[in-house]
C-alpha angles and dihedrals in degrees: 000000000000118000131213122235088266091059096248117141117235091245091052091054092047090051090052089055091050092046091056091052090052088065099031107032095195128031139156112256096251094050091047092053092048093048090052090051095238130144110257097242093047092043097052091047091051093048091053091051093047091049091049089056094046094247090119131030137185120248123221088268092054095252120132122254135171111288130239092246089070089054091049091052092047091051088063091057116108094245092055093046090048093050094050093044091051094045104042100077091049092045089053090053092051092046091053091052100041098033090207134097113304119191143179120214141176131203118252134167093271096049133272115349117207108223100170134014135181121190139173138214108274095023117148120265112284122170094197113108130173110283093018122119122226127196109268095209093054101046134070090228090055091050095054092044093051093041092055100038127100115271094248091054092052092047092051091050095043102045101072094045103038093119092048091051093048090055100041104030112012091164093060096111090056093044092052091050090052092048090051091051097044096039093230142059131223125188125179130196097356107111091018123015092222101049142071125209118210119189140177128189124248101221127215135172116344091015092283124140118257092177144351125240113208144178123197111209140165109295097244099034109155091210096065093111090054091045089053091053090052090050093049092050091049093046091054090046092053090049091053091046091052091049090052092050092052093059 
């Protein structure tokens, strides 16, 4: 593998870029290069190569973020395959009862990553698609994931976007505490004025969330309590299935 004049291997330099984006999920190219400690010429060349391979992508604002190819690679990892395999039968049951979009999501450094999604004809509008990332502070799935994650995970996610949270969702601390107490989260009219998201955590070791199970339904649906019961039953079922797969 070719080395730079500083002796760093190309892979080492690429990993430094990715490590910066773990902490700062979105950065302009120059700031990303500086934070990774790379020379500008080397850094820009490496960023172009990583974008060409889908490891990096540009956000709507032009800043660089982790690319979808990384997600596709991660989806082939045993833990991702296990999670989806455990969840899918229960998601299908929920989808049959609720007859609206049912989705499975995990928390990553950019927000909430949709890893599986089942929809139906006539379902309410829902912008979340598989492989897309939704804002954790503005979604019920993000709330249950943050509410049931270890403190250090929440702090790492919160720190780079504290000002954004204060402006967009100043009540988030209280909402997370409520989600932790109730064991579920429900948000209405935030992403879409006409819908409600209802989410429960899928718990793993230590009682921490490994995923969120969500339905997106009409905002004033009278059946939301019944939908929540279906979600809670499915969430517990996925947890048991994951435990069985680990033995």
